[in-house]
N, C-alpha and C positions, 0 to 999 in steps of 0.2 A: 504494499499499499504505499503510496507517494506521501511524503510529509505535507502537512498542511501548510499552505504558503501564509506569509504575513500580508494581510489585505492592506494596502494603502489606504488612508483617509485623507480628506481635505477639509479645512477649516471653513466655517460658515460665514463667508464675507456677506452674504444675504441669507436670511431664513426663509426657506420656500413656504408660500401660503398653504400649499396642499398639507404640509407636515404639521402646521399649527392647527388647521382645521381637523385633521385626523386626531390628534390628541385631545383637542376639545371635545370631539364626539365621543371618544373612550369616556372623558370626565362627565359628560353630560348623561351618558347611558348609565354610569355608575349611580348618578343621583336618581334617575328615574326608575330603575328596577326596585331600588330600595322602596320608593313610594308605592309602586305597584304591589310589592310583597306586603307592606304594611297595611295598606288599605284593603286588599281583596284576599288575603290568606290569613288562616288561623294559626295558633301557635304550633300546631302539629304539621303545618306545610299545606293543608288541603285548602281548596277553593272554598270561599264562604257563599256556597250554593245550597239553599234548604230544600230546593224541588227535588222530586224523585226522578226516576227514569222509567218511562212508560213502554218502551220497547228497545230493541237492540242498538239504537243510535245513541251516541251520547259519549263513549269512551273517548274518541279522538278529541271532542270538544273540551276536556279538562286537562289533557296534555298539552295541546296545541299552543296555550298561551305562553308555554315555556320552551317552545321547540328550538329557539335559536340561543337559549341562554349559555348551554355548553359551548357553542360556536364561538360567542362573544368570549367567553373565558380563554378559549384556544388561541384566539387572535391576541391576547393580552390582557384580558379584563382581570379583575381582582380575583384572589383566592375566595373572597366572600361570595361572588356569585356561583362559583362552583359549589361551595357548601350549600347555598341557598337552592340551587337547581336539584342537588340531590335530596334535600329536604322536602322540596315541594313534589318531587316524584315519588317519594316514600309516602307523603300525606295524601296526594291525589290517588296513589294505587290503593292505600288503605280505604279511602272515601269509596272509590268505585268498588272495591270488594264488598263493603258494607251494603252499597247499593244493589248488589247482585249482578253486576256487570263483568266481573273478573272471576276465574277460577285459577288458582295456583298463581296469581298475580298477572294472569294474561287474559286477554279478550276472550269472552266466552265462545263468540263467533260472529263475524260480519264480514262484509265484502272487504277486498284489499284495497279498494279505492280510499276507504277510511282507515282501515287498519295501518296502511303506509303512512298516513298522515300522523297517527297518534305515535308511531314508533320512531319518528324523527327525533324526538326528545331522547329517547332510549338510546339510539345509535350515537347521538351526539355525545352522551354521557360516557359510552363506552369508549369513544375515541378521545375524549378529553382527559380520561383518568382510567386507562385499562388496568392498572394497578390494583383498583377497588375490587376486591374478590366477590363482593356482593353482586356486582354488575356482571362480572365474567360468568359467575354460576347462573345468573338468569339468561345470559346469551346462549349458554350450552343447553339449558332446559328449554327455552323458548323455540330453539332451532329444532330440537328434537320432536317437537310437536308435529313437524313435517318430514324429517328425514327418518323418523322411526314409524314404520307402518302400523304399528300397535295402536297408534292414537286415532287412526282412521281418516286423516286428512289427505294421505298421499297413498294412491294405488300404484305400487311399483309394477305390476304386470302390465297395467295400461299406460304407466307414466303420465298420470294425471292427479291434479288435486280434485277431491272428490265432490266438492260443492261450492257454489258461489258464496256462501256464509260458512265459515270454518274458524277454528281456533282451539281454545283449551278444551272444549267439550266435543272437539271432533266436527265432523260435518254436520250442519244443523238442517233440519228439514225446512223447506220452503223460505220465504223471505220475512217472515215474522207475522204477527198477528195484526199489525197496522195495515197491511195490504191484503187480508183475506178477501176483501172486496176492494174494487178501485173506481169509486164514483167521480163524477165531475165534479163534485164539491170539494175534491182536493186541488182547490185553485193554486196553491203554491208550486204544484206540479204541472200545471197547465202550459207554461212555456217551453217545457220539455216534450209536449206532445204525448201520444199514445206509446206506452212501454213495450207493447207487441203490435207488429203489423199483421194483417191478413186474417183476423178472426172474423167470422161472419157476422155481417151488420154492423160491424164497428170500423168506420172509416175516418171519423173526426171525433175531436173531444166532446162535442155536444151529444154524440151517441151514448156517452157513458152516464148521461142523466137517466136514462133507462135502467132501473134497478137489476134487471135481468142480465143486461149486457155489462153493468159494473161487475156483477158476480161472475160472469164468464171470464172477465179480464182477470179478476182476482183468482179465480181458480187456475187459469192457466199460467199466471205468473208463479203460483205456488207449485204447480206441476212440473214446469220446466226449469224450477230451481234445484237442479241436481246435476252432477258432473262438473266439467271444468270451464272456467271462463278466462279470458285473457289477462284480466285485472290481476289473477293470481300470481302472475309472474313477478309482481311485487315481493312475493314471499323469498324470492332468492336473496334479498337483501338481509332477512333475517338469518339464513344460513350463511351467507357470506361474511356476516358480522361475527358469527361464531367461529368461522374458519380463521379471522383475523388474529384470534387469540393464540392458536397453536398450530395452524395449518394442517389441520387433520384432512387426510386424502378423501375421506368418505364424504365430507362435506362439500369438497370442490367438485367430486364425482356427481353429487346430487345435483348442484346448480347446473354443470354442464349438461347432464342427461335431461333434466327437465326443460331447459331451454331448447336443447336440440329436438326434444318431441315437438314444440311448437314450430321449429323451423321445419321439420318434416312435414307438418300438417299445412304450413304455408306454401311449401313447394308444391305438394299435391294438390293445392287450389290455384296454382298458377303463380305463386309468389306473395300475394297479398294475405296479410295475417287474418285468419278466421277469428271469430270471437267466442266460439262455444264448442264444447265436446260433450257428448252423451256419456252416462256412466260406463257404456260398453266401448268407449273409446272412439266412437264414430262422430266426426264432424257433422254438426246439423242434426244428429239423431233425435233431439227433441225440438227441432224447429223445421220439421217438414223438409230436411236435407239442406236448409239454407246455411251459409257460412257466416251470416250475421243474425242478431236478435237475442244474443246471450246477455245476461245481467251485467250492466254497466260495459256494454259492448258497443258495436258500431251502430246500432239503432236507437239506443236509449241509455241513459240520459245525455251523455256528453260526447260519445263517439271517439273522435281523434283524441280529444283531451285526455280521456281516461285509458284508452286502448294504447295511445301512442306512448303516454307517459310510462305505463307499466311495461310495455314492451321494451322501450328504451332501458329502463332500470334493470330489467332482466338481461338484456343483451350486454350491457356494460358489465354487469356483475359476471357473466360468462366469460367475457373477454378478459376481465380482471384476473380471475382464478386461473385462467388458461397460461397467464404470463409466468406463473411459477414454475412451468415446466422449461423455461428458457426461450420460448418463442410465443409471443402473444397472438391469439387468433381473433381477429376483429370480424370474422365472418357473421357472427350472430347480429352484427349491427345492420346487415342487409335487411333484416326484417323492417327496421325503421326506415332505411333508405327508400324501399319499395313503397311504403305507405305515404311517405312524405311526397315521393314523386308522383304517387297517383293522384292525391288530392290537389298538388299542384297542376297536373295536366287537366283536372277538371274545374279549374278556378274560373271565376268570372271576375269583372271589374265593375264596382260599384261603391257607392259611399256606405259606410256602416249605418248611417241614420236612416238609409232607406232599405234596410234589410230586416227581417224578422229574426235574427240571429239569436239563438236561445241563451248565449253568453253575452250578448251585446252590452249588457250594463257596465261591466268592468272595461270594456273597450271604450265605451264612450268617455269614461274617466281617463283612461290612458292616452287616448288620442286628443282628447280636448277639442279644438277647433277643427283639427285635421279630420275629425269623424264625418264631417260633411264633405270631404274630398273622395274622388275615386280612389279606390285601393283594390288590391289583389285579394279576393275573398275565396277561401277554399271551402269544400264541403266538409264539414265535420262529421256527417252521419249518412248512412246508407239504410235504406227500407225496401219494401215491396216495389216502390216507384223509382228507385235508383238513389243517387246522390242528392242530399239536401242539407240545410241548416249552414249557409254560407257566412264565414266570417274570416277575419285576419287569421293567418296561421301564427299560433303562439310561438314565440320566439325561444323558449326554453328548449324545445325539442331539437331544432336544427342547431341551436347554439351548443348545447351539450353534446350532439353528435359530433360537431367539428371539434370542440374542445377535447374530446376523448381522443380522436383519431389524428388531428391536426392535418387531415388529408385534403388536397387541394380540391378534389371533386366535393368533399363535404362543405368546404369553405364556398365554393361556387354555388351551390344550392342554398346555403345560408344567406349569400349576397342577393340572390334571386329573391328570396323572402323579404329581405330587408327593403330591397328596391320597390317592392310592392306595397309597403307600408308608409304612408305620408309622414313626414316628420320623425322617422325612426332614429335619427341621430339627435334628437332634441332631448335635453335633460328636463323632463316634465315633472313636476311636483305631485306625485301621487304614491300611495303606498297600501297595498291590500294585505291579507293575512299571510300571503306567501312571501311577502316582501321581496318580490321581483318585479321583471318588466322593463328594466333599465339596460338590458343587453345590448341594444342598438347604439346608444352613445359610447357605451364602454368598448365595444368593438371598434368604433370609429377612432376612440383614443389609442387602441392597440395598433390600429393602422397608421397612426400618425395625423389623422385629418381632424382631430378634436383635442388639441394639446391641453385645453384647459378644462377638460372633464374632471380631472380630480377635485379641483377646487369648487366647480359647479355642482357635482354629484354630492360631495360632503356637505356643502352649503345646503342643498335640498334635503339631505338626510337629517341634518340637525333641525330644518323646519319641520319635517314630518315627525320628528321625535317630540318637538315642542307642541304639534298639534295634538299627539296622543295624550300627552300630560294634560293639556287643555281639555281634551274629551273626559278625562278622569274628573276634573274639576267640574265640568258642565253637566254631568250625567250621574246624579246619585244613584247607588245601586241598592236595591231592596233584594236580599237574598232570597226572599220568597217568590219573587216574580221575575227576577233579572233573566234575560235571555241567555241560552247556553253559550252563544257566539260573542257575547259582549267581551270577554276577557281576551279573546283573539284580536279583536277590533282595537283593543286598549293597550295591548303588549307594546311597551316602549322601547325595547330592546332592538337595536339597529345593527344589522349584519350584512345586508346585500352589497353596499358600497365598500365596507370594510374588507369584505372578503373578496371582491374584485380587485381593489388596490394593493392589499397586502399579500394575498396569497395567489392572485392572477386566476380566479376561479368564479364562475357563475354561481349564483345562490344555488343550494342544494335542491335537486329534484323533489318537489314537495310530497309526492304521494308514496315516498318510502325510499328515496335515493340515500346513498351512503355519503358521508362527508369528506369526499375527495378533494385535494388540493394541489396546485402546481408547485407551491412552495409553502413550507411549514417551518415553524421557529421554535427554539427552546431558549429561555432566558438562562444563560449560562451560569449566571451567579446565584440564581434561586432554584435551579434545577427543575423548571416547570415550563409547560408549554406557553408560547406566545411571545410577543414582543416584550421587553423590558420596559419599565417605566421610562417616560420621555422620549422613546424611540418610535419613529414613524417609518413605514415601509411602504414602497410603491414599486410595483410590477408594471413595467411599460412596454413590454414586448414578449410574445410567445411564438416560438416557431419549432418545427420538427420536420425533419427530411424523411424520406421514404424508407430509409435505413435505421430509423429510430433515434437517430441524434438530434438533440434539441437544444435550444437557446432561450434563456430566460433573462431578460434584462431587470435589473433590480437596483434600487435606490435605498439606503438606510440612513437616516437623519437622527442625530442625537440632539434634542433640543436643551437638554440641561447644560446650563453654563459652568456647573459646578461638579458634576458626577460623570464618571466614565461608565459605560455600559458594554456589555459583552452578550453577543447573541449567536447562536448556532443557527445556521440556514440549511435546511434540507430540501432537495428538489422533488419532493412528494411528501404526502402525509404519511403513507404506510410502508415507505421503503422501496416502492416498485421501480423507482429511478435512482440512479447513483451518478456522481460527479465524475466526469471525465477530464475536466479543466475549468479553468476559471479566467475570464478576461478581467483584469484588474486595471482600474483607472484611477489616475492620481495628478498630482501637480509637480512639476519640475522647476526649481529656481525662484519659487515664491518666498515672500516674507510674512511670517506670522508668529506673534502678533505685531512684531515690529516695536521700535523703541516708543516710549511715551510721547517723545517729541514729534513722531508722525501722526498724521491726521487719519490715517487708515493703513490696514494691512496691503500687501501686494500680491494678488494671484500670480502663479507661476503658469507656465505653459502646460497645457494638458498632455498627459501621457497614457499610453495603454500598452499593456503586455499580456500575452496569453502564456499561462502557466499550466501545464500538463498535471492532472491529478487523478487519482483514484481512490474515491473516499465517499462515505454515505452523507458527509455534511462539512460545512465550512464555518469555522469560527471567526467572527467579525468582532474586533475590539475597536470602540468608538470612545475616543477621548471627548471631553466636554465640548459641546458646540462644533462637532465634526460631522462628516458625512462619508459614506462609502458608496461608490458606484461600480457594480461588478456586472458580468455577464456570466450566468451559470451554464456550463456546457453539460450536457446531460446524455445519459444512454440507459435503456432498461438495466435493471439491477440483475434480472436473472436468478434472484432467489425467491423464497416465499415471503410475500408481504406480511407485516404485523402490524397490530396496534402498537404504537411507539411508546415505550416506557420512558418517562422523564425523570421519575424519581422513585424511590421507595420510602416505606415509612408509614407513619399515621396518616389515616384517610380523613378528609373532612366529612 
């Protein structure tokens, strides 16, 4: 292994505004999460919600308010937020267990669109502190619900997850009591249309006003709620998370085999991902032979949003575990490429304001005045009459596809999507529960066409944090009547922009993605993850060639005028990448600080040198008021990725 080089640093003749804003966002977030905890949680960490749970829905809603708290800690947030996050996980888990929603600390059984959302919090805690054996034990036990056929969730003979609703109690029958009948009075579901197409006498929503037809719809929903559905691919994250603890071959094999099963079904259907498999292993077996119509599938309720998200999560996980053998296989991602190309080939051009898109509400906020301009609108859903439900293609899918592969063809597709969204490179002030949607301007920054994105995005994030705190003050909460989604809407912890700038990574895929990162950090003096106090980081470039050689442009700034800081930099969160070299940039011939009789120091000539390296990470020592500018040269590590252990000893 090559000796670690000493990284040259340069004095801060000027303090970059992005660094000041970044550290201000850390400080503001620390104040805000404490206010949230004090106001909305009890002494044991549970959410102050006195309402009960009427059906299977609700588990995700109590975990989601904390989904990005571990991520904030891993970026450099305080030790206290990690302790608080664990405290709230334990409290909410006890609360949901008392409410009859969990068995053995895990979801009784629900669809993986929602299970994936609730597990983001858990995955984040596992990655933030893998030395905590409480969470390691849970990771192994939860994954076994799917890898061990004795639990009933997985049928190894047919290579399927056995029901749309599955979990700690095995495959659950039907979709729950709330949909035993499906009348038109369920007006909150009307924007999504009919859940099943082709039933006799039911062609439009108003037909469900007939009690007999509403009963028929309910009966068919329950009868067809068996066998596998595409969104179950998100369960691969649960098994991959367990694999990250000790690299067991059985977990990796399960992920690869399960994803391969869906790849084979897609190939048999011409390449496009089907959404349902009957208990006997036949696609369309409960849907009159149709490849569409499964629960949370192509027809209802969200189509591409749910099928695409889960398929991308599963494909990334399969690619990820394959890399442990020394040669990563990105073939599973063809599932996502095909579906994106298919909907793009069926796109229309129209303003969002003039379409009945079922998810248009969030897009009206994201696009602002651009919603009235012509845009490329893709069909999100497919039914008996073909493709329908046209809206802008959500950017997280093509962005994560490109980010994972850094493939030129995947970037070309992403650019095609961006070109079809008016104002896609603007930093618009919005924030929904997933805290994503600013991929366009971030990508423009990485390309060099929006150099002030860091300052503008951090300013926007500070404004959205301020709004969340204002919402907390403006909306008094009655635990007896508060809506289950309130705490998601009020969560003030900010990570999207911090994650982009510090780690060079899009916001984690919200329906169950693992917390990957292009760059990860360890505070070398405190032996814990994240940037040290006073230090700001900025990833300004990402690249990778066809042979897997990568380049990551990174700046680190120590804003403290009195304290030196030391930070270890890793070119991946889980050790899947290693350093093959580093381009170090510095100054030659400058004067710092210079004599007191001088009015200023004098910058030197800029220098750059490439130093070969073979190491998992890089130590950067930052004197007070200094910065380091480097380019990390990377390659696949070839070993088995792991949750990274930063320290040992007592756990918070």
